[in-house]
DRENDO-1510 file (C-alpha; in Angstrom, 1 decimal, always signed):
<recs>
REC; n; res; u; v; w
REC; 1; MET; +5.1; -11.2; -120.3 .
REC; 2; THR; +4.0; -10.8; -116.6 .
REC; 3; THR; +2.9; -13.6; -114.4 .
REC; 4; LEU; +0.2; -13.4; -111.8 .
REC; 5; ALA; +1.4; -14.1; -108.2 .
REC; 6; LEU; -0.6; -16.7; -106.5 .
REC; 7; PRO; -2.5; -15.5; -103.4 .
REC; 8; ARG; -1.1; -16.2; -100.0 .
REC; 9; VAL; -2.6; -19.2; -98.3 .
REC; 10; ARG; -3.7; -19.0; -94.7 .
REC; 11; PRO; -2.1; -21.6; -92.3 .
REC; 12; THR; -5.5; -23.1; -91.5 .
REC; 13; THR; -6.2; -23.5; -95.3 .
REC; 14; GLY; -2.7; -25.0; -95.8 .
REC; 15; ILE; -3.4; -27.6; -93.0 .
REC; 16; GLY; -6.6; -28.6; -94.7 .
REC; 17; GLN; -4.8; -28.9; -98.0 .
REC; 18; SER; -2.1; -31.1; -96.4 .
REC; 19; ILE; -4.8; -33.4; -95.0 .
REC; 20; SER; -6.5; -33.7; -98.4 .
REC; 21; LEU; -3.2; -34.6; -100.0 .
REC; 22; ALA; -2.5; -37.1; -97.3 .
REC; 23; TRP; -5.8; -38.7; -98.0 .
REC; 24; ARG; -4.8; -38.9; -101.6 .
REC; 25; GLY; -1.8; -40.9; -100.6 .
REC; 26; LEU; -3.8; -43.3; -98.4 .
REC; 27; VAL; -6.6; -43.9; -101.0 .
REC; 28; GLN; -3.9; -45.1; -103.4 .
REC; 29; ILE; -3.5; -48.2; -101.2 .
REC; 30; ARG; -7.0; -49.3; -102.1 .
REC; 31; HIS; -6.0; -49.5; -105.7 .
REC; 32; ASN; -2.5; -50.8; -105.0 .
REC; 33; PRO; -2.4; -52.9; -101.8 .
REC; 34; PHE; +1.1; -54.0; -102.5 .
REC; 35; GLU; +2.2; -50.5; -101.3 .
REC; 36; LEU; +2.0; -52.0; -97.8 .
REC; 37; GLY; +4.1; -55.0; -98.8 .
REC; 38; ASP; +7.5; -53.4; -97.7 .
REC; 39; LEU; +5.9; -52.2; -94.5 .
REC; 40; SER; +4.5; -55.7; -93.8 .
REC; 41; VAL; +7.0; -58.3; -95.0 .
REC; 42; GLN; +10.2; -56.6; -94.0 .
REC; 43; PRO; +9.2; -56.0; -90.4 .
REC; 44; ILE; +8.2; -59.6; -90.0 .
REC; 45; MET; +11.5; -60.8; -91.5 .
REC; 46; PHE; +13.5; -58.6; -89.2 .
REC; 47; VAL; +11.7; -59.7; -86.0 .
REC; 48; LEU; +12.1; -63.4; -86.9 .
REC; 49; LEU; +15.7; -63.1; -88.0 .
REC; 50; PHE; +17.0; -61.1; -85.1 .
REC; 51; THR; +15.0; -63.1; -82.5 .
REC; 52; TYR; +16.1; -66.6; -83.6 .
REC; 53; LEU; +19.5; -65.8; -85.1 .
REC; 54; PHE; +20.9; -63.6; -82.3 .
REC; 55; GLY; +18.6; -64.2; -79.4 .
REC; 56; GLY; +20.4; -67.2; -78.0 .
REC; 57; ALA; +23.9; -65.7; -78.4 .
REC; 58; ILE; +23.0; -62.3; -77.0 .
REC; 59; ALA; +20.5; -63.0; -74.2 .
REC; 60; GLY; +20.6; -66.7; -73.7 .
REC; 61; ASP; +17.3; -67.5; -75.2 .
REC; 62; PRO; +15.2; -65.9; -78.0 .
REC; 63; VAL; +12.2; -64.8; -75.9 .
REC; 64; THR; +14.3; -62.9; -73.4 .
REC; 65; TYR; +16.1; -61.1; -76.3 .
REC; 66; LEU; +12.8; -60.4; -77.9 .
REC; 67; GLN; +11.6; -58.5; -74.9 .
REC; 68; PHE; +14.6; -56.2; -75.1 .
REC; 69; MET; +14.9; -56.0; -78.9 .
REC; 70; LEU; +11.3; -55.5; -80.2 .
REC; 71; PRO; +11.0; -51.8; -79.0 .
REC; 72; GLY; +14.3; -51.1; -80.7 .
REC; 73; ILE; +13.4; -52.8; -83.9 .
REC; 74; ILE; +10.1; -50.7; -84.0 .
REC; 75; VAL; +12.3; -47.6; -83.9 .
REC; 76; GLN; +14.6; -48.9; -86.5 .
REC; 77; SER; +11.8; -49.9; -88.8 .
REC; 78; GLY; +10.0; -46.6; -88.4 .
REC; 79; LEU; +13.2; -44.7; -89.3 .
REC; 80; MET; +13.9; -46.9; -92.3 .
REC; 81; ALA; +10.3; -46.6; -93.5 .
REC; 82; THR; +10.7; -42.8; -93.8 .
REC; 83; MET; +12.7; -43.5; -96.9 .
REC; 84; ASN; +9.4; -44.5; -98.6 .
REC; 85; THR; +8.3; -40.9; -98.0 .
REC; 86; GLY; +11.3; -39.7; -100.0 .
REC; 87; VAL; +10.7; -42.3; -102.8 .
REC; 88; GLY; +7.1; -41.3; -103.1 .
REC; 89; LEU; +8.0; -37.6; -103.2 .
REC; 90; SER; +10.7; -38.1; -105.8 .
REC; 91; THR; +8.2; -40.1; -108.0 .
REC; 92; ASP; +5.7; -37.3; -107.8 .
REC; 93; LEU; +8.3; -34.8; -108.7 .
REC; 94; HIS; +9.5; -36.7; -111.7 .
REC; 95; LYS; +6.0; -37.4; -112.9 .
REC; 96; GLY; +5.1; -33.7; -112.8 .
REC; 97; PHE; +2.5; -33.9; -110.1 .
REC; 98; PHE; +4.2; -31.2; -108.0 .
REC; 99; ASP; +4.5; -28.9; -111.1 .
REC; 100; ARG; +0.7; -29.0; -111.4 .
REC; 101; LEU; +0.3; -28.2; -107.8 .
REC; 102; GLN; +2.6; -25.2; -108.0 .
REC; 103; SER; +0.2; -23.6; -110.5 .
REC; 104; MET; -2.7; -23.8; -108.0 .
REC; 105; PRO; -3.5; -21.6; -105.0 .
REC; 106; ILE; -2.0; -24.0; -102.5 .
REC; 107; ALA; +0.5; -23.6; -99.6 .
REC; 108; ARG; +4.0; -24.4; -100.7 .
REC; 109; TRP; +4.5; -26.7; -97.8 .
REC; 110; ALA; +1.2; -28.6; -98.1 .
REC; 111; PRO; +2.3; -31.2; -100.6 .
REC; 112; LEU; +5.3; -32.1; -98.5 .
REC; 113; ALA; +3.3; -32.2; -95.3 .
REC; 114; GLY; +0.6; -34.3; -96.9 .
REC; 115; ARG; +3.2; -36.9; -98.0 .
REC; 116; VAL; +4.7; -37.0; -94.5 .
REC; 117; ILE; +1.3; -37.4; -92.8 .
REC; 118; SER; +0.1; -40.2; -95.2 .
REC; 119; ASP; +3.3; -42.1; -94.7 .
REC; 120; ALA; +3.1; -41.7; -90.9 .
REC; 121; VAL; -0.3; -43.6; -91.1 .
REC; 122; LYS; +1.4; -46.3; -93.1 .
REC; 123; GLN; +4.1; -46.5; -90.5 .
REC; 124; ALA; +1.5; -47.1; -87.8 .
REC; 125; TRP; +0.5; -50.2; -89.8 .
REC; 126; ALA; +4.1; -51.4; -89.8 .
REC; 127; MET; +4.3; -50.9; -86.0 .
REC; 128; ALA; +1.2; -52.9; -85.5 .
REC; 129; VAL; +2.6; -55.7; -87.7 .
REC; 130; LEU; +5.8; -55.7; -85.6 .
REC; 131; LEU; +4.0; -55.8; -82.3 .
REC; 132; GLY; +1.6; -58.5; -83.6 .
REC; 133; THR; +4.5; -60.6; -84.9 .
REC; 134; GLY; +6.3; -60.2; -81.6 .
REC; 135; TYR; +3.2; -61.4; -79.7 .
REC; 136; ALA; +2.9; -64.4; -81.9 .
REC; 137; ILE; +6.4; -65.6; -81.0 .
REC; 138; GLY; +6.4; -64.8; -77.3 .
REC; 139; PHE; +6.7; -61.0; -76.7 .
REC; 140; ARG; +4.5; -59.6; -73.9 .
REC; 141; ALA; +3.8; -56.0; -73.0 .
REC; 142; THR; +3.8; -55.5; -69.2 .
REC; 143; THR; +2.5; -52.0; -68.8 .
REC; 144; GLY; -1.1; -52.0; -70.2 .
REC; 145; VAL; -2.9; -50.9; -73.3 .
REC; 146; LEU; -2.7; -47.1; -72.6 .
REC; 147; ALA; +1.1; -47.2; -72.3 .
REC; 148; VAL; +1.4; -49.2; -75.6 .
REC; 149; LEU; -0.8; -46.7; -77.4 .
REC; 150; THR; +1.3; -43.9; -76.0 .
REC; 151; ALA; +4.4; -45.7; -77.4 .
REC; 152; PHE; +2.7; -45.7; -80.8 .
REC; 153; GLY; +1.9; -42.0; -80.6 .
REC; 154; LEU; +5.5; -41.2; -79.4 .
REC; 155; MET; +7.0; -43.2; -82.3 .
REC; 156; LEU; +4.8; -41.6; -84.9 .
REC; 157; LEU; +5.7; -38.2; -83.7 .
REC; 158; PHE; +9.4; -39.0; -83.9 .
REC; 159; THR; +9.0; -40.4; -87.5 .
REC; 160; LEU; +7.0; -37.3; -88.5 .
REC; 161; LEU; +10.0; -35.2; -87.5 .
REC; 162; ALA; +12.6; -37.5; -88.9 .
REC; 163; SER; +10.7; -37.9; -92.2 .
REC; 164; TRP; +11.9; -34.4; -93.3 .
REC; 165; PHE; +15.3; -35.8; -93.9 .
REC; 166; ALA; +13.8; -38.3; -96.4 .
REC; 167; VAL; +11.7; -35.5; -97.9 .
REC; 168; PHE; +14.9; -33.5; -98.5 .
REC; 169; ILE; +16.6; -36.6; -100.1 .
REC; 170; GLY; +13.5; -36.9; -102.3 .
REC; 171; THR; +14.0; -33.4; -103.6 .
REC; 172; ILE; +17.7; -33.7; -104.5 .
REC; 173; ALA; +17.7; -37.3; -105.9 .
REC; 174; SER; +18.0; -37.4; -109.7 .
REC; 175; GLU; +15.6; -40.4; -109.8 .
REC; 176; PRO; +13.5; -42.2; -107.3 .
REC; 177; GLU; +15.7; -45.3; -107.2 .
REC; 178; LYS; +18.5; -43.2; -105.7 .
REC; 179; VAL; +16.6; -42.1; -102.7 .
REC; 180; MET; +17.0; -45.4; -100.9 .
REC; 181; MET; +20.7; -45.4; -101.7 .
REC; 182; TYR; +21.3; -41.9; -100.3 .
REC; 183; GLY; +19.0; -42.3; -97.4 .
REC; 184; PHE; +20.2; -45.7; -96.1 .
REC; 185; THR; +23.7; -44.4; -96.2 .
REC; 186; ALA; +22.7; -42.2; -93.2 .
REC; 187; VAL; +19.9; -44.3; -91.7 .
REC; 188; PHE; +21.8; -47.6; -91.4 .
REC; 189; PRO; +24.6; -46.2; -89.2 .
REC; 190; LEU; +22.1; -44.2; -87.1 .
REC; 191; SER; +19.9; -47.2; -86.4 .
REC; 192; PHE; +22.6; -49.8; -85.8 .
REC; 193; LEU; +25.0; -47.6; -83.8 .
REC; 194; SER; +22.5; -47.5; -81.0 .
REC; 195; ASN; +21.2; -49.7; -78.2 .
REC; 196; ALA; +18.2; -50.9; -80.4 .
REC; 197; PHE; +19.7; -54.4; -80.5 .
REC; 198; VAL; +22.4; -54.6; -77.8 .
REC; 199; GLN; +23.0; -53.1; -74.4 .
REC; 200; THR; +25.1; -49.9; -74.5 .
REC; 201; SER; +27.4; -51.3; -71.8 .
REC; 202; THR; +28.5; -54.2; -74.1 .
REC; 203; LEU; +30.0; -51.8; -76.6 .
REC; 204; PRO; +33.6; -50.4; -76.7 .
REC; 205; GLY; +34.0; -47.2; -74.7 .
REC; 206; TRP; +34.7; -45.0; -77.8 .
REC; 207; LEU; +31.5; -46.2; -79.4 .
REC; 208; GLN; +29.4; -45.7; -76.3 .
REC; 209; ALA; +29.9; -42.0; -76.5 .
REC; 210; PHE; +28.0; -41.8; -79.8 .
REC; 211; VAL; +25.4; -44.4; -78.8 .
REC; 212; LYS; +24.4; -42.4; -75.7 .
REC; 213; ILE; +23.6; -39.3; -77.7 .
REC; 214; ASN; +22.0; -41.1; -80.6 .
REC; 215; PRO; +18.2; -40.2; -80.7 .
REC; 216; VAL; +17.5; -43.8; -81.8 .
REC; 217; THR; +19.0; -45.0; -78.5 .
REC; 218; HIS; +16.7; -42.6; -76.5 .
REC; 219; MET; +13.6; -43.5; -78.5 .
REC; 220; SER; +14.4; -47.3; -78.1 .
REC; 221; ASP; +14.7; -46.8; -74.3 .
REC; 222; ALA; +11.5; -44.7; -74.2 .
REC; 223; LEU; +9.5; -47.4; -76.0 .
REC; 224; ARG; +11.0; -50.0; -73.7 .
REC; 225; GLY; +9.8; -48.0; -70.7 .
REC; 226; LEU; +6.3; -47.6; -72.2 .
REC; 227; ILE; +5.9; -51.2; -73.3 .
REC; 228; THR; +7.9; -53.3; -70.8 .
REC; 229; GLY; +8.5; -50.9; -68.0 .
REC; 230; GLY; +11.3; -48.5; -67.1 .
REC; 231; PRO; +12.1; -44.7; -67.3 .
REC; 232; VAL; +10.4; -42.9; -70.1 .
REC; 233; LEU; +10.2; -39.1; -69.9 .
REC; 234; GLU; +13.9; -38.2; -70.1 .
REC; 235; HIS; +14.5; -40.6; -73.0 .
REC; 236; ALA; +11.4; -39.5; -74.8 .
REC; 237; LEU; +12.4; -35.8; -74.5 .
REC; 238; TRP; +15.9; -36.4; -75.8 .
REC; 239; GLY; +14.6; -38.6; -78.6 .
REC; 240; LEU; +12.1; -36.0; -79.7 .
REC; 241; LEU; +14.7; -33.3; -79.5 .
REC; 242; GLY; +16.9; -35.3; -81.9 .
REC; 243; GLY; +13.9; -35.6; -84.3 .
REC; 244; LEU; +13.2; -31.9; -83.9 .
REC; 245; VAL; +16.7; -31.0; -84.9 .
REC; 246; ILE; +16.3; -33.1; -88.0 .
REC; 247; ALA; +13.1; -31.4; -88.9 .
REC; 248; VAL; +14.5; -27.9; -88.2 .
REC; 249; VAL; +17.5; -28.5; -90.4 .
REC; 250; PHE; +15.9; -30.4; -93.4 .
REC; 251; ALA; +12.4; -29.0; -93.6 .
REC; 252; PRO; +13.6; -25.6; -94.8 .
REC; 253; LEU; +16.2; -27.1; -97.1 .
REC; 254; ALA; +13.5; -29.3; -98.7 .
REC; 255; LEU; +11.2; -26.3; -99.2 .
REC; 256; ILE; +14.0; -24.3; -100.7 .
REC; 257; ARG; +15.0; -27.1; -103.0 .
REC; 258; LEU; +11.4; -27.7; -104.1 .
REC; 259; ASN; +10.8; -24.0; -104.9 .
REC; 260; ARG; +14.0; -24.0; -107.1 .
REC; 261; ARG; +12.8; -27.0; -109.2 .
</recs>
């Protein structure tokens, strides 16, 4: 028996399909608002715990530490939130949603891109929650509204790139529950072995070598520069380069894995 090959989809059409599928992911929030629970409660807990538990010991007082730590925790939270992308993708795969899409004239990459875009919007919400919580307990941006909005855009671009690692994990996990286990094995060391929470100079020399090339370190410094003042461009470029490497490596692997399912 012969099968009809699906027609090739133009890139512009694929972009439109990606946006439509991203909207599908966002509309689900209206029916299940608890989807934002992890992106709301966890950031608040992290800010409060790190500020009041470690602030006095590390910086002398919680508010001083908060000024240093909050941009770093925004980067860490965004990176960890990408795992929700992998979980959602794995759920769609196991429920057969992607099987139905593959029988339609749709770009192969559109479902993956749609998932990444919709989750990036949710991450923008988590960033807003983090910043709002910080302001409630004493954090203050010193660079103006435009710089803060630029920081949001920069962080969302980084998470869009880094999300492809979570997408790949979602395609190889045997069940959705294992995505978090696999993903956090890589994300936790990457986020904590950085200067998101402590100054690089306070770390052992052998560890500083890794911290200095960690994209989380550069993104944390870039956000600090945009929100509280300091150098931005070099750190932003190095951070985005790290995210681009992640996307270049794992986006093709995710597509290959999806096509083999």
